[in-house]
N, C-alpha and C positions, 0 to 999 in steps of 0.2 A: 167452828168459829162463830162468834157473834158478828154478823155482817150487816152493815147499812147498804142498801142498794139505791142507786140514784140514776134514773133513766126516764125517758119520755116516749120515743117513737117505737114503731114496730120493730126496728132493728134491735132494740134492747130487750124485747120480750123473751127470745130464746135464752138469753144470758140469765135473766131472772129465774126462769124455769130450771135451768141447770144448777144455779146456786141454791135455790130453795130445796132441791133434792139432796143436797150435800151438807148444807150449813143452816144455822139458825138465823133467819132474816129478822132482825129486831125491828126494822122499819123500812119502808119504801118511800123515797122522795121522788116526786114527779112534778112536772109543770101543771099549774092549775087547769081545770076544765076550761075549754074555749068554745065559743059559738061555732057550730058546724052543721052541715046538711042544709036542706031547703028551709027548714024552720028556724035555722040559726040558734038552736037551743044549745046550752052548754053541754059539751061532751067530754067525758074523761079521756085522758090520753090512753094509748094502747097499754102502756105499763101500768097505769092506774087501774084499768079494767082487769088486767091479768092478776095484779096483786089482790084486788078485791075477791076475785074468783078463788085465789089460793088462801084466802082468809088472813091476809097480812095487813098490818096497819099501814095506811097511806097518809103521807103528809105533803101538802102542796103550798109551801110558802112562796110568795112572789120573789123574794130574795132573802138574803141572810143579813140585812142591815140592822135588824133589831136585835138587841141583846137577848130578848126572850127566845127568839128562834135559834140563836147560836147556843144558848144554854140548854135548850131542849135537845139539840143535836148531841151536845157533849154528854148530857145525862143518860143517853142510851148506853154508854160505857161499852162501845163496840171495839172489837179487835181490829177491824179494818172496814173501810168503805170501798165499794166498787162503783165506779162512775162510767156510764156509757151513754153518750148522746143525751145528756141531761138537759142542756140548754141554758145553764147559768154559769157565770164565772164564780168560782168558789173562793171566798176570802181565806186568808191564812189561818184564821181561828178554826175554820171548818177542816182545812187540810190537816191541821195538827191534832184535832180532837181524838180520832181513833188511835189506839195504841200502836198499830203498825202503819198508820197513815192512810192515804187514799190511792187506789189504783185506778187507772183509766184504760179502757179498751179502745184503741184508736185504729181505724180502718185504713191504714196506709203503712208504708215502710219508712217510718220516721228516720231522718228529718224531712223527707219528701212529703208534701201535702199536709202540713199542719193546718188546722182550721176546720171550717164548717162543712165543706163538701168534698171530702177526699175521694169518694168513689166516683162521683160525676167527673171531677177534674182529671183523675187518672185516665179514664176512658177518653175524655175529650182531648187530652194531650197526646194520646197514642201510646201510653205506657204499655209495655208487654207483660209486666207483672206488677202485683201489688201484694198486700198481705195484712196481717194483724200485728200490732205491737201492744204488749201489756206494759204500761208505763207507770212509774212512780210519779204522782202528781206534785207539781210545784206551782208557784204563782204565775209563771210565764205561760203563754198559749202553747200547749203541747210541747213544752221544752224539757220535760223531765227525763231522767235516765230510764232506759228500757230494760225490763226484767226478762221478757220473752218476746220472740218474734218468729213469724212463720210466713213464708212466701207462697203465692199461688200465681199461675199464669192467667192472663186475661185473654179470653177467646177473641178471634178476629171479628165476630159479629155479636159479641156478648153485650148485653145492655146493662145499664146501671141497676135496673131491677133485679136481674139475674145475679150479678156480682154482689149486690147488697145481700141477697139471701145466703150466698155461699160464705161471705165474710161474717155474717151474723152467727151462723152455725160454728164457724171456726173460732170466733171470739168466745162463744159459750164454752167450747171445749178447752181453749187455752186458759181461760180464767180459772176454771176448776183445777187445771194442772198447776197454775201459778200459786193458788192458795194452798194446795197440797205440799208444795215445795218452798213456801214463802221464806222459811228460815235459811235455806241453802242457796237461793238465787242470788246472783251478783248483778247489781244495777250498773249498766254500762251507760256512761254519758253519751248523748247524741253527738255525732261529729258536727263541726262547725260548717264544713262544706256540704253543699247539696240541699240547703234549706229552700223549700218552696211553700207557698201558702195557697190553700184551697178556699178561695173566696166563696161566700154564699151565692147560690144560683139566683140570678135575677131573671124574672120572667121576660124582661126585655131582650134577653139573649136568645130567646127561643125561635124567633122568626128566621127562616132560612134565606140566606143570601146566595143565590145560584151562581154568582160570579166567583165564589170561592172555589179552590181546587176540590176535586171529588173526594180525595182522601180526608181532607179536613171536614167535609160535610158528612161523610160516613161516621166519623168519630163524634161529630156534633149531634147527629141524629141518635146514635146508639147511646151516647153519654147522657142525653136528656130524656131517655126513655126509662120508665113511663112518665116521670114527672120532671119538669112541667110539660114535656113533650115538644119537640121541635115541630114547627108548623109552616105551612104555606097556604096560599089561597087558591082554590079551584072553583071557578064560577061563582065567586063571592062567598064560598063556604070555606071555613077554616079547617083544614085537614091536618091532623097530627101524623107525622111520620115516625114510626116506632122502632123500625129496624131497617138497616140498609147495608149493602155491600158494594164494592167496586164492580164496575161492569165495563165491557169494551164499548168503544164509541166516543164520539166527540161532536160538538156542534155549538151553536149559540147558547149561552147559559140559559137554563130553564126550558130548553126545547125538549119535547117528548120524542124519544128515539124508538118507541115501540114498547108495548106492554106498560110497565111502570119504570122504565129506564129513562133517566133524565140527564141531559148534558149539563156539565158544570163549567166553571171558569177554565179548568183543564180536566180532561177526562170525563167520565160519566159514572153514575151510580144507579143501582137498581133498588127500589123500595121493596122490602120483603113483607113488612107489616105496616098497617096504617089504621087510623080511627077517624070516623066521621063524627060530627057533633051529636051527642046524645046516643051514640051507638057503641057497641063493644069493639075492642080491637079485632081486626081481621087480617088474615093473610092477603097478600096483594091480589091473587087470583080471585078471591071471594069478593073483595071490595070493588074490583073493577067490573064485576057483573052488574053492579047497580050504580056505577059512577062513570060518567063519560069525561075523560080528561081532554082538556083543550090542547092545541098544538104547542102551547107554551104556558108554563106555570109562572105565577107571580110570587 
């Protein structure tokens, strides 16, 4: 099939690779290069870089407001467009241009967690399962009918980074299957009940409030790992906590109970992985060899 691929972050890269192995990618659309790194030089997105490596044409319009960009898209004469974490709301003219429309790979079990951060929010909410939906796109935010879905369990201490990688690989596999079966798949409308929205993660959410229950904080820490990283202050140093689990014990919130076990508003948690500023992530035992924890954390 003649496929237009639209994606931007690392999550989308395995999908592009899988489609390029099976179909004719007539163009890749991605967000424009952005300033990044210490020098703040423009850096192409992960999808842009991979597409260039594969020798594919890359287009980076700021949006599709101009008639010229919409006409250039339609002129590709694509059979279908595949969209995964592209980062733009697509106008109806773009959705209608490919012969078979536009498919979206969404990392949740729709209608739960429509929106920008479904992986983070699933872990932070304590969901025990999530999955991938292949959805026929329409004008609403993740409201289209679903062609394929597959569920996976969420591990008790699984981080967003780990779940991200599993779902990315699943999305790549399912979209290849969806395109192979596109003429026989039945699009099922999403149910009205059970709609939730996964708001974009705000860095202001990341600071840990030890007065919260231990279960909430375990989900908070694992759900924000590795980015932006839940954090607390230790001796004036901002430490990112990257993985935690429930632990026995109780005490005044923020009190150190031994090792890297900390009392919360109710119950306690044990930090399994953490990261000091400018350092690599470390397991708790390793980081404690060079870090003295105070009796109470802020």
